[in-house]
PyMOL commands that place a pseudoatom at each C-alpha (Angstrom):
pseudoatom trace, name=CA, resn=MET, resi=1, chain=A, elem=C, hetatm=0, pos=[-0.057, -0.043, -0.055]
pseudoatom trace, name=CA, resn=ALA, resi=2, chain=A, elem=C, hetatm=0, pos=[2.838, 2.222, -0.453]
pseudoatom trace, name=CA, resn=ASP, resi=3, chain=A, elem=C, hetatm=0, pos=[1.166, 4.459, -3.235]
pseudoatom trace, name=CA, resn=ALA, resi=4, chain=A, elem=C, hetatm=0, pos=[-2.169, 4.528, -1.343]
pseudoatom trace, name=CA, resn=ALA, resi=5, chain=A, elem=C, hetatm=0, pos=[-1.783, 8.011, -0.410]
pseudoatom trace, name=CA, resn=SER, resi=6, chain=A, elem=C, hetatm=0, pos=[-1.389, 9.226, -3.906]
pseudoatom trace, name=CA, resn=GLN, resi=7, chain=A, elem=C, hetatm=0, pos=[-3.983, 6.940, -5.520]
pseudoatom trace, name=CA, resn=GLY, resi=8, chain=A, elem=C, hetatm=0, pos=[-6.615, 6.970, -2.936]
pseudoatom trace, name=CA, resn=ALA, resi=9, chain=A, elem=C, hetatm=0, pos=[-7.843, 3.497, -1.163]
pseudoatom trace, name=CA, resn=ARG, resi=10, chain=A, elem=C, hetatm=0, pos=[-10.673, 1.453, -0.276]
pseudoatom trace, name=CA, resn=VAL, resi=11, chain=A, elem=C, hetatm=0, pos=[-10.824, 0.926, 3.351]
pseudoatom trace, name=CA, resn=VAL, resi=12, chain=A, elem=C, hetatm=0, pos=[-13.071, -0.861, 6.027]
pseudoatom trace, name=CA, resn=LEU, resi=13, chain=A, elem=C, hetatm=0, pos=[-12.789, 0.699, 9.448]
pseudoatom trace, name=CA, resn=LEU, resi=14, chain=A, elem=C, hetatm=0, pos=[-13.452, -1.540, 12.338]
pseudoatom trace, name=CA, resn=GLY, resi=15, chain=A, elem=C, hetatm=0, pos=[-13.178, -0.818, 16.245]
pseudoatom trace, name=CA, resn=PRO, resi=16, chain=A, elem=C, hetatm=0, pos=[-15.314, -0.794, 19.394]
pseudoatom trace, name=CA, resn=PRO, resi=17, chain=A, elem=C, hetatm=0, pos=[-17.438, 2.043, 20.516]
pseudoatom trace, name=CA, resn=GLY, resi=18, chain=A, elem=C, hetatm=0, pos=[-14.843, 4.563, 22.400]
pseudoatom trace, name=CA, resn=ALA, resi=19, chain=A, elem=C, hetatm=0, pos=[-11.879, 3.553, 20.467]
pseudoatom trace, name=CA, resn=GLY, resi=20, chain=A, elem=C, hetatm=0, pos=[-11.643, 6.684, 18.700]
pseudoatom trace, name=CA, resn=LYS, resi=21, chain=A, elem=C, hetatm=0, pos=[-11.796, 5.167, 15.315]
pseudoatom trace, name=CA, resn=GLY, resi=22, chain=A, elem=C, hetatm=0, pos=[-14.230, 8.024, 14.095]
pseudoatom trace, name=CA, resn=THR, resi=23, chain=A, elem=C, hetatm=0, pos=[-11.635, 10.754, 14.771]
pseudoatom trace, name=CA, resn=GLN, resi=24, chain=A, elem=C, hetatm=0, pos=[-8.871, 8.747, 13.278]
pseudoatom trace, name=CA, resn=GLY, resi=25, chain=A, elem=C, hetatm=0, pos=[-11.010, 7.917, 10.256]
pseudoatom trace, name=CA, resn=LYS, resi=26, chain=A, elem=C, hetatm=0, pos=[-11.790, 11.637, 9.532]
pseudoatom trace, name=CA, resn=VAL, resi=27, chain=A, elem=C, hetatm=0, pos=[-7.810, 12.169, 9.370]
pseudoatom trace, name=CA, resn=LEU, resi=28, chain=A, elem=C, hetatm=0, pos=[-7.202, 9.197, 7.186]
pseudoatom trace, name=CA, resn=CYS, resi=29, chain=A, elem=C, hetatm=0, pos=[-9.952, 10.217, 4.855]
pseudoatom trace, name=CA, resn=GLU, resi=30, chain=A, elem=C, hetatm=0, pos=[-8.484, 13.737, 4.377]
pseudoatom trace, name=CA, resn=ARG, resi=31, chain=A, elem=C, hetatm=0, pos=[-5.032, 12.476, 3.804]
pseudoatom trace, name=CA, resn=LEU, resi=32, chain=A, elem=C, hetatm=0, pos=[-6.056, 9.825, 1.101]
pseudoatom trace, name=CA, resn=GLY, resi=33, chain=A, elem=C, hetatm=0, pos=[-8.705, 12.300, -0.523]
pseudoatom trace, name=CA, resn=VAL, resi=34, chain=A, elem=C, hetatm=0, pos=[-11.382, 9.837, -0.150]
pseudoatom trace, name=CA, resn=PRO, resi=35, chain=A, elem=C, hetatm=0, pos=[-14.905, 10.111, 1.645]
pseudoatom trace, name=CA, resn=SER, resi=36, chain=A, elem=C, hetatm=0, pos=[-15.822, 8.730, 5.002]
pseudoatom trace, name=CA, resn=ILE, resi=37, chain=A, elem=C, hetatm=0, pos=[-18.993, 6.968, 4.618]
pseudoatom trace, name=CA, resn=SER, resi=38, chain=A, elem=C, hetatm=0, pos=[-20.968, 5.426, 7.702]
pseudoatom trace, name=CA, resn=THR, resi=39, chain=A, elem=C, hetatm=0, pos=[-24.183, 3.374, 7.582]
pseudoatom trace, name=CA, resn=GLY, resi=40, chain=A, elem=C, hetatm=0, pos=[-26.203, 6.402, 8.752]
pseudoatom trace, name=CA, resn=ASP, resi=41, chain=A, elem=C, hetatm=0, pos=[-24.547, 8.644, 6.175]
pseudoatom trace, name=CA, resn=MET, resi=42, chain=A, elem=C, hetatm=0, pos=[-25.532, 6.184, 3.274]
pseudoatom trace, name=CA, resn=LEU, resi=43, chain=A, elem=C, hetatm=0, pos=[-28.966, 5.846, 4.588]
pseudoatom trace, name=CA, resn=ARG, resi=44, chain=A, elem=C, hetatm=0, pos=[-29.650, 9.580, 5.121]
pseudoatom trace, name=CA, resn=GLU, resi=45, chain=A, elem=C, hetatm=0, pos=[-28.401, 10.335, 1.500]
pseudoatom trace, name=CA, resn=ALA, resi=46, chain=A, elem=C, hetatm=0, pos=[-30.442, 7.574, -0.013]
pseudoatom trace, name=CA, resn=VAL, resi=47, chain=A, elem=C, hetatm=0, pos=[-33.637, 9.356, 1.654]
pseudoatom trace, name=CA, resn=THR, resi=48, chain=A, elem=C, hetatm=0, pos=[-32.595, 12.818, 0.776]
pseudoatom trace, name=CA, resn=GLU, resi=49, chain=A, elem=C, hetatm=0, pos=[-32.232, 11.907, -2.897]
pseudoatom trace, name=CA, resn=GLY, resi=50, chain=A, elem=C, hetatm=0, pos=[-35.880, 10.948, -2.999]
pseudoatom trace, name=CA, resn=SER, resi=51, chain=A, elem=C, hetatm=0, pos=[-35.127, 7.978, -5.516]
pseudoatom trace, name=CA, resn=GLU, resi=52, chain=A, elem=C, hetatm=0, pos=[-37.127, 4.597, -5.458]
pseudoatom trace, name=CA, resn=LEU, resi=53, chain=A, elem=C, hetatm=0, pos=[-34.290, 3.163, -3.230]
pseudoatom trace, name=CA, resn=GLY, resi=54, chain=A, elem=C, hetatm=0, pos=[-34.456, 6.184, -0.912]
pseudoatom trace, name=CA, resn=ASN, resi=55, chain=A, elem=C, hetatm=0, pos=[-38.338, 6.188, -0.518]
pseudoatom trace, name=CA, resn=LYS, resi=56, chain=A, elem=C, hetatm=0, pos=[-37.856, 2.407, 0.270]
pseudoatom trace, name=CA, resn=VAL, resi=57, chain=A, elem=C, hetatm=0, pos=[-35.506, 3.083, 3.004]
pseudoatom trace, name=CA, resn=GLN, resi=58, chain=A, elem=C, hetatm=0, pos=[-37.485, 5.907, 4.424]
pseudoatom trace, name=CA, resn=GLY, resi=59, chain=A, elem=C, hetatm=0, pos=[-40.529, 3.615, 4.699]
pseudoatom trace, name=CA, resn=ILE, resi=60, chain=A, elem=C, hetatm=0, pos=[-38.561, 0.776, 6.482]
pseudoatom trace, name=CA, resn=MET, resi=61, chain=A, elem=C, hetatm=0, pos=[-37.009, 3.218, 8.991]
pseudoatom trace, name=CA, resn=ALA, resi=62, chain=A, elem=C, hetatm=0, pos=[-40.328, 4.930, 9.527]
pseudoatom trace, name=CA, resn=SER, resi=63, chain=A, elem=C, hetatm=0, pos=[-41.958, 1.844, 10.572]
pseudoatom trace, name=CA, resn=GLY, resi=64, chain=A, elem=C, hetatm=0, pos=[-39.208, 1.227, 13.209]
pseudoatom trace, name=CA, resn=ALA, resi=65, chain=A, elem=C, hetatm=0, pos=[-37.818, -1.708, 11.567]
pseudoatom trace, name=CA, resn=LEU, resi=66, chain=A, elem=C, hetatm=0, pos=[-34.145, -2.472, 10.812]
pseudoatom trace, name=CA, resn=VAL, resi=67, chain=A, elem=C, hetatm=0, pos=[-32.976, -2.101, 7.202]
pseudoatom trace, name=CA, resn=ASP, resi=68, chain=A, elem=C, hetatm=0, pos=[-32.617, -5.646, 5.845]
pseudoatom trace, name=CA, resn=ASP, resi=69, chain=A, elem=C, hetatm=0, pos=[-29.440, -6.735, 4.462]
pseudoatom trace, name=CA, resn=ALA, resi=70, chain=A, elem=C, hetatm=0, pos=[-30.507, -7.035, 0.788]
pseudoatom trace, name=CA, resn=THR, resi=71, chain=A, elem=C, hetatm=0, pos=[-31.691, -3.378, 0.975]
pseudoatom trace, name=CA, resn=MET, resi=72, chain=A, elem=C, hetatm=0, pos=[-28.751, -2.415, 2.771]
pseudoatom trace, name=CA, resn=ALA, resi=73, chain=A, elem=C, hetatm=0, pos=[-26.637, -3.729, -0.033]
pseudoatom trace, name=CA, resn=ASP, resi=74, chain=A, elem=C, hetatm=0, pos=[-28.683, -1.728, -2.597]
pseudoatom trace, name=CA, resn=VAL, resi=75, chain=A, elem=C, hetatm=0, pos=[-27.737, 1.266, -0.589]
pseudoatom trace, name=CA, resn=VAL, resi=76, chain=A, elem=C, hetatm=0, pos=[-24.069, 0.594, -0.429]
pseudoatom trace, name=CA, resn=ARG, resi=77, chain=A, elem=C, hetatm=0, pos=[-23.980, -0.332, -4.000]
pseudoatom trace, name=CA, resn=ASP, resi=78, chain=A, elem=C, hetatm=0, pos=[-25.586, 3.054, -5.029]
pseudoatom trace, name=CA, resn=ARG, resi=79, chain=A, elem=C, hetatm=0, pos=[-23.328, 5.051, -2.688]
pseudoatom trace, name=CA, resn=LEU, resi=80, chain=A, elem=C, hetatm=0, pos=[-20.087, 3.590, -3.732]
pseudoatom trace, name=CA, resn=ALA, resi=81, chain=A, elem=C, hetatm=0, pos=[-20.855, 4.067, -7.483]
pseudoatom trace, name=CA, resn=LYS, resi=82, chain=A, elem=C, hetatm=0, pos=[-21.026, 7.966, -6.753]
pseudoatom trace, name=CA, resn=PRO, resi=83, chain=A, elem=C, hetatm=0, pos=[-18.235, 10.017, -8.321]
pseudoatom trace, name=CA, resn=ASP, resi=84, chain=A, elem=C, hetatm=0, pos=[-16.638, 10.931, -5.163]
pseudoatom trace, name=CA, resn=ALA, resi=85, chain=A, elem=C, hetatm=0, pos=[-15.912, 7.352, -4.251]
pseudoatom trace, name=CA, resn=ARG, resi=86, chain=A, elem=C, hetatm=0, pos=[-14.165, 6.697, -7.530]
pseudoatom trace, name=CA, resn=ARG, resi=87, chain=A, elem=C, hetatm=0, pos=[-10.489, 7.104, -5.897]
pseudoatom trace, name=CA, resn=GLY, resi=88, chain=A, elem=C, hetatm=0, pos=[-11.654, 5.109, -2.859]
pseudoatom trace, name=CA, resn=PHE, resi=89, chain=A, elem=C, hetatm=0, pos=[-13.641, 5.403, 0.456]
pseudoatom trace, name=CA, resn=LEU, resi=90, chain=A, elem=C, hetatm=0, pos=[-13.507, 4.601, 4.195]
pseudoatom trace, name=CA, resn=LEU, resi=91, chain=A, elem=C, hetatm=0, pos=[-16.547, 2.514, 5.256]
pseudoatom trace, name=CA, resn=ASP, resi=92, chain=A, elem=C, hetatm=0, pos=[-17.456, 2.767, 8.755]
pseudoatom trace, name=CA, resn=GLY, resi=93, chain=A, elem=C, hetatm=0, pos=[-20.278, 0.591, 10.175]
pseudoatom trace, name=CA, resn=TYR, resi=94, chain=A, elem=C, hetatm=0, pos=[-20.641, -1.536, 7.249]
pseudoatom trace, name=CA, resn=PRO, resi=95, chain=A, elem=C, hetatm=0, pos=[-20.076, -4.658, 7.068]
pseudoatom trace, name=CA, resn=ARG, resi=96, chain=A, elem=C, hetatm=0, pos=[-21.091, -5.615, 10.529]
pseudoatom trace, name=CA, resn=THR, resi=97, chain=A, elem=C, hetatm=0, pos=[-21.537, -9.374, 9.814]
pseudoatom trace, name=CA, resn=LEU, resi=98, chain=A, elem=C, hetatm=0, pos=[-19.943, -12.150, 7.654]
pseudoatom trace, name=CA, resn=PRO, resi=99, chain=A, elem=C, hetatm=0, pos=[-22.792, -12.177, 5.173]
pseudoatom trace, name=CA, resn=GLN, resi=100, chain=A, elem=C, hetatm=0, pos=[-22.568, -8.370, 4.589]
pseudoatom trace, name=CA, resn=ALA, resi=101, chain=A, elem=C, hetatm=0, pos=[-18.722, -8.904, 4.204]
pseudoatom trace, name=CA, resn=GLU, resi=102, chain=A, elem=C, hetatm=0, pos=[-19.495, -11.246, 1.453]
pseudoatom trace, name=CA, resn=THR, resi=103, chain=A, elem=C, hetatm=0, pos=[-22.011, -8.924, -0.214]
pseudoatom trace, name=CA, resn=LEU, resi=104, chain=A, elem=C, hetatm=0, pos=[-19.513, -5.935, -0.076]
pseudoatom trace, name=CA, resn=ALA, resi=105, chain=A, elem=C, hetatm=0, pos=[-16.926, -8.370, -1.751]
pseudoatom trace, name=CA, resn=GLY, resi=106, chain=A, elem=C, hetatm=0, pos=[-19.444, -9.079, -4.484]
pseudoatom trace, name=CA, resn=ILE, resi=107, chain=A, elem=C, hetatm=0, pos=[-20.234, -5.414, -5.042]
pseudoatom trace, name=CA, resn=LEU, resi=108, chain=A, elem=C, hetatm=0, pos=[-16.795, -4.440, -5.338]
pseudoatom trace, name=CA, resn=ARG, resi=109, chain=A, elem=C, hetatm=0, pos=[-15.838, -7.491, -7.549]
pseudoatom trace, name=CA, resn=ASP, resi=110, chain=A, elem=C, hetatm=0, pos=[-18.948, -6.559, -10.001]
pseudoatom trace, name=CA, resn=ALA, resi=111, chain=A, elem=C, hetatm=0, pos=[-17.368, -2.990, -10.207]
pseudoatom trace, name=CA, resn=GLY, resi=112, chain=A, elem=C, hetatm=0, pos=[-13.845, -4.519, -10.893]
pseudoatom trace, name=CA, resn=GLN, resi=113, chain=A, elem=C, hetatm=0, pos=[-12.505, -3.138, -7.424]
pseudoatom trace, name=CA, resn=ASP, resi=114, chain=A, elem=C, hetatm=0, pos=[-11.324, -4.753, -4.255]
pseudoatom trace, name=CA, resn=LEU, resi=115, chain=A, elem=C, hetatm=0, pos=[-10.609, -3.551, -0.835]
pseudoatom trace, name=CA, resn=ASP, resi=116, chain=A, elem=C, hetatm=0, pos=[-7.083, -2.233, -0.163]
pseudoatom trace, name=CA, resn=ALA, resi=117, chain=A, elem=C, hetatm=0, pos=[-7.251, -2.736, 3.783]
pseudoatom trace, name=CA, resn=VAL, resi=118, chain=A, elem=C, hetatm=0, pos=[-9.263, -3.301, 6.775]
pseudoatom trace, name=CA, resn=LEU, resi=119, chain=A, elem=C, hetatm=0, pos=[-8.061, -1.063, 9.768]
pseudoatom trace, name=CA, resn=LEU, resi=120, chain=A, elem=C, hetatm=0, pos=[-8.791, -2.523, 13.170]
pseudoatom trace, name=CA, resn=VAL, resi=121, chain=A, elem=C, hetatm=0, pos=[-8.442, 0.172, 15.899]
pseudoatom trace, name=CA, resn=ASP, resi=122, chain=A, elem=C, hetatm=0, pos=[-8.278, -2.039, 19.086]
pseudoatom trace, name=CA, resn=VAL, resi=123, chain=A, elem=C, hetatm=0, pos=[-8.416, -0.891, 22.696]
pseudoatom trace, name=CA, resn=PRO, resi=124, chain=A, elem=C, hetatm=0, pos=[-8.602, -3.255, 25.651]
pseudoatom trace, name=CA, resn=GLU, resi=125, chain=A, elem=C, hetatm=0, pos=[-12.259, -3.449, 27.383]
pseudoatom trace, name=CA, resn=ASP, resi=126, chain=A, elem=C, hetatm=0, pos=[-11.401, -1.849, 30.528]
pseudoatom trace, name=CA, resn=GLU, resi=127, chain=A, elem=C, hetatm=0, pos=[-9.890, 1.354, 29.101]
pseudoatom trace, name=CA, resn=LEU, resi=128, chain=A, elem=C, hetatm=0, pos=[-13.143, 1.531, 26.709]
pseudoatom trace, name=CA, resn=VAL, resi=129, chain=A, elem=C, hetatm=0, pos=[-15.379, 1.451, 29.874]
pseudoatom trace, name=CA, resn=ARG, resi=130, chain=A, elem=C, hetatm=0, pos=[-13.001, 4.048, 31.396]
pseudoatom trace, name=CA, resn=ARG, resi=131, chain=A, elem=C, hetatm=0, pos=[-13.069, 6.314, 28.417]
pseudoatom trace, name=CA, resn=THR, resi=132, chain=A, elem=C, hetatm=0, pos=[-17.028, 6.029, 28.105]
pseudoatom trace, name=CA, resn=LEU, resi=133, chain=A, elem=C, hetatm=0, pos=[-17.805, 6.607, 31.743]
pseudoatom trace, name=CA, resn=LEU, resi=134, chain=A, elem=C, hetatm=0, pos=[-15.773, 9.671, 31.639]
pseudoatom trace, name=CA, resn=ARG, resi=135, chain=A, elem=C, hetatm=0, pos=[-18.245, 11.277, 29.289]
pseudoatom trace, name=CA, resn=GLY, resi=136, chain=A, elem=C, hetatm=0, pos=[-20.694, 11.300, 32.005]
pseudoatom trace, name=CA, resn=ARG, resi=137, chain=A, elem=C, hetatm=0, pos=[-23.827, 10.628, 29.969]
pseudoatom trace, name=CA, resn=GLU, resi=138, chain=A, elem=C, hetatm=0, pos=[-26.832, 9.399, 31.821]
pseudoatom trace, name=CA, resn=ASP, resi=139, chain=A, elem=C, hetatm=0, pos=[-27.078, 6.076, 29.745]
pseudoatom trace, name=CA, resn=ASP, resi=140, chain=A, elem=C, hetatm=0, pos=[-23.467, 5.368, 30.067]
pseudoatom trace, name=CA, resn=GLN, resi=141, chain=A, elem=C, hetatm=0, pos=[-23.673, 2.927, 32.975]
pseudoatom trace, name=CA, resn=GLU, resi=142, chain=A, elem=C, hetatm=0, pos=[-20.779, 0.276, 33.249]
pseudoatom trace, name=CA, resn=THR, resi=143, chain=A, elem=C, hetatm=0, pos=[-23.174, -2.642, 33.000]
pseudoatom trace, name=CA, resn=VAL, resi=144, chain=A, elem=C, hetatm=0, pos=[-24.736, -1.241, 29.722]
pseudoatom trace, name=CA, resn=ILE, resi=145, chain=A, elem=C, hetatm=0, pos=[-21.171, -0.262, 28.475]
pseudoatom trace, name=CA, resn=ARG, resi=146, chain=A, elem=C, hetatm=0, pos=[-19.954, -3.837, 28.858]
pseudoatom trace, name=CA, resn=GLU, resi=147, chain=A, elem=C, hetatm=0, pos=[-22.964, -5.350, 27.141]
pseudoatom trace, name=CA, resn=ARG, resi=148, chain=A, elem=C, hetatm=0, pos=[-22.625, -3.084, 23.997]
pseudoatom trace, name=CA, resn=LEU, resi=149, chain=A, elem=C, hetatm=0, pos=[-18.956, -4.151, 24.018]
pseudoatom trace, name=CA, resn=ARG, resi=150, chain=A, elem=C, hetatm=0, pos=[-19.944, -7.900, 24.429]
pseudoatom trace, name=CA, resn=VAL, resi=151, chain=A, elem=C, hetatm=0, pos=[-22.385, -7.581, 21.402]
pseudoatom trace, name=CA, resn=TYR, resi=152, chain=A, elem=C, hetatm=0, pos=[-19.675, -5.646, 19.254]
pseudoatom trace, name=CA, resn=ARG, resi=153, chain=A, elem=C, hetatm=0, pos=[-16.851, -8.297, 19.880]
pseudoatom trace, name=CA, resn=GLU, resi=154, chain=A, elem=C, hetatm=0, pos=[-19.478, -11.185, 19.182]
pseudoatom trace, name=CA, resn=LYS, resi=155, chain=A, elem=C, hetatm=0, pos=[-20.371, -9.486, 15.754]
pseudoatom trace, name=CA, resn=THR, resi=156, chain=A, elem=C, hetatm=0, pos=[-17.014, -8.173, 14.750]
pseudoatom trace, name=CA, resn=ALA, resi=157, chain=A, elem=C, hetatm=0, pos=[-14.651, -11.251, 15.802]
pseudoatom trace, name=CA, resn=PRO, resi=158, chain=A, elem=C, hetatm=0, pos=[-15.746, -13.466, 12.787]
pseudoatom trace, name=CA, resn=LEU, resi=159, chain=A, elem=C, hetatm=0, pos=[-14.981, -10.160, 10.508]
pseudoatom trace, name=CA, resn=ILE, resi=160, chain=A, elem=C, hetatm=0, pos=[-11.636, -9.936, 12.003]
pseudoatom trace, name=CA, resn=GLY, resi=161, chain=A, elem=C, hetatm=0, pos=[-10.903, -13.572, 11.082]
pseudoatom trace, name=CA, resn=TYR, resi=162, chain=A, elem=C, hetatm=0, pos=[-12.529, -13.154, 7.784]
pseudoatom trace, name=CA, resn=TYR, resi=163, chain=A, elem=C, hetatm=0, pos=[-10.406, -10.228, 6.712]
pseudoatom trace, name=CA, resn=SER, resi=164, chain=A, elem=C, hetatm=0, pos=[-7.141, -11.442, 8.341]
pseudoatom trace, name=CA, resn=GLU, resi=165, chain=A, elem=C, hetatm=0, pos=[-7.423, -14.753, 6.308]
pseudoatom trace, name=CA, resn=ARG, resi=166, chain=A, elem=C, hetatm=0, pos=[-7.601, -12.607, 3.283]
pseudoatom trace, name=CA, resn=GLY, resi=167, chain=A, elem=C, hetatm=0, pos=[-4.624, -10.516, 4.146]
pseudoatom trace, name=CA, resn=LEU, resi=168, chain=A, elem=C, hetatm=0, pos=[-6.390, -7.431, 4.408]
pseudoatom trace, name=CA, resn=LEU, resi=169, chain=A, elem=C, hetatm=0, pos=[-6.392, -6.700, 8.174]
pseudoatom trace, name=CA, resn=ARG, resi=170, chain=A, elem=C, hetatm=0, pos=[-4.248, -4.242, 9.722]
pseudoatom trace, name=CA, resn=GLU, resi=171, chain=A, elem=C, hetatm=0, pos=[-4.324, -3.680, 13.370]
pseudoatom trace, name=CA, resn=ILE, resi=172, chain=A, elem=C, hetatm=0, pos=[-3.511, -0.410, 15.201]
pseudoatom trace, name=CA, resn=ASP, resi=173, chain=A, elem=C, hetatm=0, pos=[-3.151, -0.211, 18.997]
pseudoatom trace, name=CA, resn=GLY, resi=174, chain=A, elem=C, hetatm=0, pos=[-5.677, 2.456, 19.883]
pseudoatom trace, name=CA, resn=ASN, resi=175, chain=A, elem=C, hetatm=0, pos=[-4.572, 2.545, 23.617]
pseudoatom trace, name=CA, resn=ARG, resi=176, chain=A, elem=C, hetatm=0, pos=[-2.036, 5.169, 22.836]
pseudoatom trace, name=CA, resn=PRO, resi=177, chain=A, elem=C, hetatm=0, pos=[-1.799, 8.907, 22.537]
pseudoatom trace, name=CA, resn=VAL, resi=178, chain=A, elem=C, hetatm=0, pos=[-4.012, 10.332, 19.554]
pseudoatom trace, name=CA, resn=GLU, resi=179, chain=A, elem=C, hetatm=0, pos=[-0.833, 11.566, 17.843]
pseudoatom trace, name=CA, resn=GLU, resi=180, chain=A, elem=C, hetatm=0, pos=[0.843, 7.861, 17.984]
pseudoatom trace, name=CA, resn=VAL, resi=181, chain=A, elem=C, hetatm=0, pos=[-2.380, 6.348, 16.554]
pseudoatom trace, name=CA, resn=THR, resi=182, chain=A, elem=C, hetatm=0, pos=[-2.563, 8.737, 13.633]
pseudoatom trace, name=CA, resn=ALA, resi=183, chain=A, elem=C, hetatm=0, pos=[1.269, 8.300, 12.649]
pseudoatom trace, name=CA, resn=ARG, resi=184, chain=A, elem=C, hetatm=0, pos=[0.998, 4.459, 12.970]
pseudoatom trace, name=CA, resn=MET, resi=185, chain=A, elem=C, hetatm=0, pos=[-2.161, 4.665, 10.826]
pseudoatom trace, name=CA, resn=PHE, resi=186, chain=A, elem=C, hetatm=0, pos=[-0.556, 6.972, 8.338]
pseudoatom trace, name=CA, resn=ASP, resi=187, chain=A, elem=C, hetatm=0, pos=[2.359, 4.710, 8.289]
pseudoatom trace, name=CA, resn=LEU, resi=188, chain=A, elem=C, hetatm=0, pos=[0.436, 1.585, 7.101]
pseudoatom trace, name=CA, resn=PHE, resi=189, chain=A, elem=C, hetatm=0, pos=[-0.435, 3.672, 4.058]
pseudoatom trace, name=CA, resn=GLY, resi=190, chain=A, elem=C, hetatm=0, pos=[3.039, 4.815, 3.378]
pseudoatom trace, name=CA, resn=VAL, resi=191, chain=A, elem=C, hetatm=0, pos=[3.121, 8.366, 4.720]
pseudoatom trace, name=CA, resn=GLY, resi=192, chain=A, elem=C, hetatm=0, pos=[6.355, 9.059, 6.492]
pseudoatom trace, name=CA, resn=ALA, resi=193, chain=A, elem=C, hetatm=0, pos=[6.203, 10.252, 10.141]
pseudoatom trace, name=CA, resn=ALA, resi=194, chain=A, elem=C, hetatm=0, pos=[7.014, 13.869, 9.466]
pseudoatom trace, name=CA, resn=GLU, resi=195, chain=A, elem=C, hetatm=0, pos=[4.450, 14.106, 6.937]
pseudoatom trace, name=CA, resn=ALA, resi=196, chain=A, elem=C, hetatm=0, pos=[1.786, 12.512, 9.134]
pseudoatom trace, name=CA, resn=ALA, resi=197, chain=A, elem=C, hetatm=0, pos=[2.761, 15.044, 12.088]
pseudoatom trace, name=CA, resn=GLY, resi=198, chain=A, elem=C, hetatm=0, pos=[2.164, 17.739, 9.551]
pseudoatom trace, name=CA, resn=ALA, resi=199, chain=A, elem=C, hetatm=0, pos=[-1.307, 16.596, 8.277]
pseudoatom trace, name=CA, resn=THR, resi=200, chain=A, elem=C, hetatm=0, pos=[-2.312, 16.160, 11.996]
pseudoatom trace, name=CA, resn=GLU, resi=201, chain=A, elem=C, hetatm=0, pos=[-1.222, 19.649, 12.979]
pseudoatom trace, name=CA, resn=ALA, resi=202, chain=A, elem=C, hetatm=0, pos=[-3.105, 21.088, 9.942]
pseudoatom trace, name=CA, resn=ASP, resi=203, chain=A, elem=C, hetatm=0, pos=[-6.583, 19.673, 11.127]
for i in range(1, 203): cmd.bond("trace and resi %d" % i, "trace and resi %d" % (i + 1))
show_as sticks, trace
zoom trace
């Protein structure tokens, strides 16, 4: 991936709640010149466009139901076909399951593309709990936080193995100062430490 910074990249971002992956992902997207795309972003854009697909998604969400995998696949396919994703993208929140990972692989294969990397920002559970409790939100009780993390790890563990077997997984220790995490992330994409520091300061 030495030339990823100059050519863009197609990246999936994995990480537990509280790992800081959203912040790091934003910096990476700016450096690579690709859009940061979350599940929520994709759904909102589909609805805003008022297309047949958007109206279908809006109807599902209005009923309080979860968007099914088949419809979500259509939303992802539609979003990744947009001009701003031509050089690449960073997907956050999709895929969440093995079937979704297989679907994403199919979508990219049909477009003659492939993932360049899957970044896993990992942080020990006790540190994630500490960070979340520090926010002081009313619903951030330790038992609730640990249950969220249990569900995350249950769903994400298969994805970690799936992408590791395909040689795509790149792990980053998120239990480090923000600047160190950023520098490590840039290093994976062939950006020198000095350039990474400059990009971080610019943000």
